[in-house]
N, C-alpha and C positions, 0 to 999 in steps of 0.2 A: 771689658769683661772682667766680672767679680771672681773672687776667689774665696774658695771655699775654706774648710777647716785647714788650719796649718799652713795657709796661705799657697798650696800648691796650684799649678795653672788647672781650670777647669777643664781643659781640653785633655791633658796627661790624666786627670781624674777619670774622665769620660771614658777612654780606652781602658782603664784598670778596671772599671766599674764593668763594663761590659764581659770583662773576661773571668772577673770573680763574681759576677752576679749580685752586687751589691746595688738592690734596686733602688734605694731611698737616693743614694749618691746618683745611680744614672738617671731618673727621673728628673733630679735638680739640674743636672748638666745638659739634658734634654732642652730643660727651659730656661737654661740661664747663660749657657755658651753660645756666644755670638759667633755667627756664621759657620756654623756646625750642621752641613747640609748631609742628605742622605747618602751623597756620592765622595765626602769626603774621606780621604785615604790616610792610614796610619805611615809610620816609616818604611813598613814592608810593602806597601801599595796596596793594603788592604782596606774595604769600607768595615763599617762596624758590623753590618750583616755577614760579610765574609768572616770577620772575627768570631762571632758567636756561633755559626756554623761550622768552623774549622774545631771550635771547643766543644762542641756539642752543648752550647749554652742557650739552652730554650727559652727560659724564662726572659732573658735578654733580647733573644729574637722575639719573641712575644711584644715585650715592651716597645722594641724598634720599630716594628710593623705597626702597632697601634699608633704610634706617635706620627710617624712619617706619612702614614695613610692619609691623616687628618691634617697635616701641614703640607699642603702642595708648594707653596711657595719655599719650602727647605728641600725639594727635589727637582728643582728645574734642570738637573743632567741626569736625571734618573736616580733609582733607588734599589730595588731587589734585583733588577735585571742589568745591573752595572758589572762589568767583567775587570778580571785584575790584567796583568800584561800578557798571560797566557791566554786570554778568552775564557777563561773559567769564573761562573758564577757562584753566587753563594749558595745555590741549591745545588750544583755539582759538588761543592767543597761538603754541603751537609751530606749527600747520597755516598762520597767517597769514604767519609768518616762513620756513614752509618747511622747518623744523628735522626731516628725516625721522627721524633717531636718536632725538631728544625725544619727537615723536609715537608712536614703537615703542615707548619704553619706558612712555610713559603709558597706552597701550594694553593692554600686557601687565600692568600693575601688579595686584597682588592683595595684600588685607591680610593673608594670612599668609605672604607674604615671595614674593621671586623665587629661582630656582634651585633648592637643593638641597630645598626643602620643597615643589616644585611637580610636579604630576603632568602627564602627557601632555593630559589633559581638564581639567585643573584651570582654572575660570572666571576670570576676568578683569574688571577694571572696564571695558574698553573699551567695551562696547555701551551700558551706562549714560551715560557720559562722552560719547560720540557722540550720545546723545538729549538732552543739555542744549543749552539754547538762551540766547543773551543778551538784552538787553532790547529789541533789535532783531528778534529771532526768529531770529537764525543761529545755525547749528551749527557745528562744528568742520569739518566735511565743506565748507559753505559757504564757510569762510573761505580753507580750499585751494583750493577751485574759483574762487572771484571774484580770488585774487590770482595764479591760474596757477601754482599750486605742485603740477604733475603728478606729481612722483614721490612726494609727500604724499597726493594723490587716488589713486592706484595703490595705494598701501599700504593706505588706508582702504577701498577697493573690497575686496581681496584679504583684508582682516580681516573683512568683511561677507560675503563671497561663499560661499554653503554649497557644500560639497563634490557634485560631480557623481556621477552614478551609478556611473560607472567610477572614480571616486576613493573612491568609498564601499565599493568591493569590498573584502575583507579577504583580501589576498595573503599578508601576514604571519600566520604561526601564532599571534600573540598577538591578532589581529583588529585590526590598526591601519592605518588608510588612508593613503595618500600623503600627502593634505593632513595629516593628524595628525602623520604622521612630518615633515613639513616644518616645521610649528609647533614640534613638539618640539626639532628641530634648532636652530631660532633661539634657542628658550629655554635650550638647553644650551650655545649659544656666549654667551648674556648671563650664563650662570650661570658657565661659565669665565672669563669677563673680571671677573666680579663676585667670584669664588671668593677672592681674596686679601682684599678688602674685608670681606668678612664674618668670615672669620677675624680681621684686624686689629679688628673691631668687636667682636667677643666681649666680650674682656676689659673693653672701658671700657662695654659696655652693662650687662657686671652690676654694675660701679661705680655707673653712672646709675641702674639700679634701686634699688640700696643707699640712694643718696643721697636717692631720693623716699621710700624709708619713714622715713629719718631726719628728713626735713622734715617728714613727717605725725606722726611723734613730737615734733617740737620745736613744733609747732602745738599740741597738747595743752600742753606746757610754757608756752606763751604765754599760754594761759587762767589758767593759775595764777599767772603775773604780776598778773592783774586783782586777784588777792586779796592781794598784798602789803600787810602793814600797815605798814611805813616807805614813805613815799613817795620816789622819787628826787629826789637834790638836783639834778643836772646835767639841764639842759633837755633835751640830746640823748636821755637815756634817756627822759624823760616822753614823747618825741615818739614814740619806738619802741613803748613801752607803749600808747598809744593806736591804734596801727594793728597790733598783735600778732595781731589776731585774723585778717589778711589772710595767710593761708600762702603765697600767690603773690608776694608781695612781696618783693623782696630786701631784708634787713635788714641795716641798715649803720650804724654809729656812729664818728663822728669828732670826738673831742674834743681841740680845741687850746687851750692858754691860754699865752698869752705872758707874763703876771704874774699874782702871787698874788691872789686876789680873794675874795668873800663865799664862793665856792662851790669855791673853791681853796686850800688842800686842803678835799675834802668833809668837812663836819662838823668842821672845825678840827684833824682829826688828822693833823698831819705825818709819822706814820710809816706812816698808811696813808692817803694822799693821795687815791686814786679811791673813787668813789661805789661803795659795798657793792651798789647795786642792780644796778650793770653787769653783776654775775657771775650775775645771777638769768636773763639774756638766752639761754636755751638756745638760741634759735633764730638768734643772732648769725651772720651769714656773713661779715662783714667789720669789723674794729676797729682803728681809728687812734687812738693815744694818744700826745700831747706835751704835757708840762705845762710849767710854769716850769724854768729852768734849776736843776740839782740837786736839783729836789724828787722825782721818780720814780727811785729807787734800786734797786726791787726789784718783780716781779710777784708777787700774792698767789698761792698754791698754789689759790685758789678759781677760778684761770681755765681749772682742768683741767673746768669744768662749762661751757664754751662748746663742745660736742660738736659743733655744725655749722659752728664757724669754719674758714673756708678761707683769708682772709688777715688778718695781724696785722703792723702795723707800728707799731712803737715806737721808730724812729729820732729822734735829738736828744734823749735824756733822759740819765740817770746812772745807767744800770743797770748793776751791777756783776756780775751773772748772769744767765741765763735760767733760770726753774724747770723744775725735772723733769718739772712735770705736762704740758710739753708734749706727752710721751708718749701723754698721754690726749686727744690732737685728733687723730682719725682721718681728718678731712678736710682738715687744713692743708697748703696748697699753695705759699702764699707768706709767706715771714717775712722782714720787712726790720727790721734793728736796726742800723743805721748810727749813726755819733757817739754813742757810749755809752762806758761803761769795763769792757767785757767783757774778762776775761783768759782766758777757755775757753769752747768750746762745750758745753754739758751731753749726757752720753753718751745721755739720752734722746731726743736728736735723731734718733738711729737709726732710732727706731720711729715716725718720721713719714714712712713710706716713700712717700707722695704728693707729698711737696716736689717743686716744681718751680723755683721762684726761692727763693736765700737771698742775702741782701744782709747782711753784717756788716762791710763796710768801715770806717775810721778808728774801731778799736778798739785793745786790746792782746792781741789772741788769738795764742797759741804754736803751735797744732795745729788741723789740721781733720779729725783722727781720727774724729771721733764723724759725719762725714758720709759715711763709707768705705761705708756699707750703703744709700744714697739712690742709686737707679738711675733716676729720672725728671727728674733735674734739668735745665733748659734754660738756665737763667743762674745764675752764681755768682760774685759780687762779695766779696771779700775784701781788698782794696786796704788799704795803711796800717794794717798790723798787725806782729806780731813773726815772721813766718813764717819757718822757714828751710829748708821743702821744699814740694813740693806733696803729700807723704805725705796721704792721706785722702782723696783723690780717685782714686776707683775707674773711672779713664778706661776701661777695658775694658768695663765695662758701662753708661757715660754716652752711649748711643747718640742721644740727644736734645740733647746739651748744645750750645748754639749760640755762647754768650757768656761768657767767661772773663776776671774782671779780677782780678789778683793784684799790680799796681803797688805800688812802695815798701813792701816787704818784705825781708826777708835772705836770699832764696830765691837760691842760685846755680847751678841746674841746672834745666834744663826736661826734665820727664820722658819717655822714649821712649814710653811708654805714651799720649801724648798724641795719637798718631797713628790712635788708634782710637776717634775721636770723627768719625765720617762727616759730619755737618751743623754741626762748629765753624766759625762765621765770625769770630768776634771775639776776639783774644788780646791783652790788654794786660798788659804785665809791665813796664813802666817803673820805673825808678828801684831795680832789683834788682841783686844781684851777678852775673850771668849773664856767662858769657865765650865761651859759642858756642851753636850752635843744633844740636839732634839731626837726622841725616839724616832719621829717622821722621817728623818735623813734615810732610815733603812728600808723607806719605800725606793729608793734609787737603786735599781738593780744593774745598772752598767756603769757604776763609779768603779774607776781603775786607779785613780789618783785622790787621795786627801791629806792635803798638807795644812796642819797648824799648829805647826812648830811656833816655839816662841809664844804660847797663850797661856794663861795662868789656869789651865784645867783643872779641877780638884779632884775627880777621880784617877786615882793610880792606875788602875786597870785600864782605862781608856789610854791611858799615855803609852801605858805600855804596847798595847796593840797598834797604836799610830807609830811607835817608834821602828815596826816591822814594815813600816812602807805598803806597799800592795798587799804582801803575802798577809798581812795581820788583818785585812779589811773583813775578810769573811768572819772572823772570830769575834772582830769588834761588833758587825751587824748581828750576830746572834746574841752577844753581850747586851747590845742596847734594846733589843726587841724583848729580852727577857726582864731586862731592867724597866722597860715601859709597862710592862705587865705588872709590875710591881708597884708601880705608880711614881717610878723615878726618871721616866721621861721628859725632855724637854716640854715645857708649858710657857705659853704667851705672857703667863704672869710669872714675872722672875721671881717673887716673893714665894711663888707655890713650888717652885722649883726643888727636887729632893736630890742630894748627892749621896752616892754609896759611901757609907762610912769605911774606915780602913780595917777595922774588924770584919765587914762583910766582905772585903774584898780577899782577906785571908782564908776565910771560909770559902768563897769561890775556889781557891787555890787548892 
């Protein structure tokens, strides 16, 4: 399972996103958190539908229904009809809380999906949900009525009310009654508001379905492990072997050795310190390797067999390079290789198109060019290297980039294209050789942190605003915008850059 910003568990992010209605995060979690079924419960025994219903989070409810309606493999044990320990459904909870929109979405839920896949007379799950009773014999309508939720009561009554004879008269040439028109209009509005979500889900759903197939294939590979002739040396691998038949289990191996021992290096081979059995774990999702100082200098080509790998953490070793076989890891989303001896990134990295997090700080890397084809990046850490430019970061295509750390490099210019990253919130470039800030940076409206400490900035007023931390960013943005209009903004050609003079600073004060 991959981790998003800050390394938080995607499942924790999922439950928080449902409650806070952070739609981008919720969408990401639904498409990337492995094993997140519609019936999955939180620590309180509630499904995601129930959490949304209790909190009146109708936007989350709509997205959850849209997603799970179209992902049948993720609801083998039910979805909107699931109950808690007291027999209460999400509809009962929404009715009890008086959440009209949540009730409406639940009544209108249909296994084939909402919106474009629905016809005027398409059946919904509403009637069956309204028949369900909790352990005390109460229905969703009872909860609405007993708690005086008049709007919900009216909605349910209208939902159940059959058309009158007048309404049943087909004035329309297509034979559609006014009641049917009303319901069709309501569904059309729901489809319109959810249209963007459906299109945004399309690509992620395809990736999710592909991942499901790969996990099934990995299960077959796991069975082959049981027939291995040579038993594993590392107990961490032996533990995975014993549970390899549980395909729903997230497969993770973390091998950390602070000093040499009987199993490190494995089989006493200093040239190949890793246990060879590791590379047989085709179902492996996450791998962390940290061996004693100076022992792990390269990763074998056999790592290419870990086709289900999503997270690779090899920080704190002595790696001089990363293998080209990374290109054969189609699911790789997080790569952490900090504190090694890397002098370059492999060109094969450009083929890891799903990479979202790359952390290669404190190495000796001179270029980020192999990352130019990566468009899904959210976090990039390449501090403490030998970079002299930001080349290789294709900012125009990094619409999801939120965190950038390039501190302690020889970079002397901030790229104008950095303004193309709409969600970029943290920029750390302390200890570089930057003399000015381009006006294009003011296009970034989400920035909360801009650290340019220990740079030879020439504009004293810019330095003053930066010294104020996050509080000074608003004034800094205004100043840079004003300066850019005067022709003092950053230019791609360094020779044409203008720096505000100290006398102009005094006038501004």
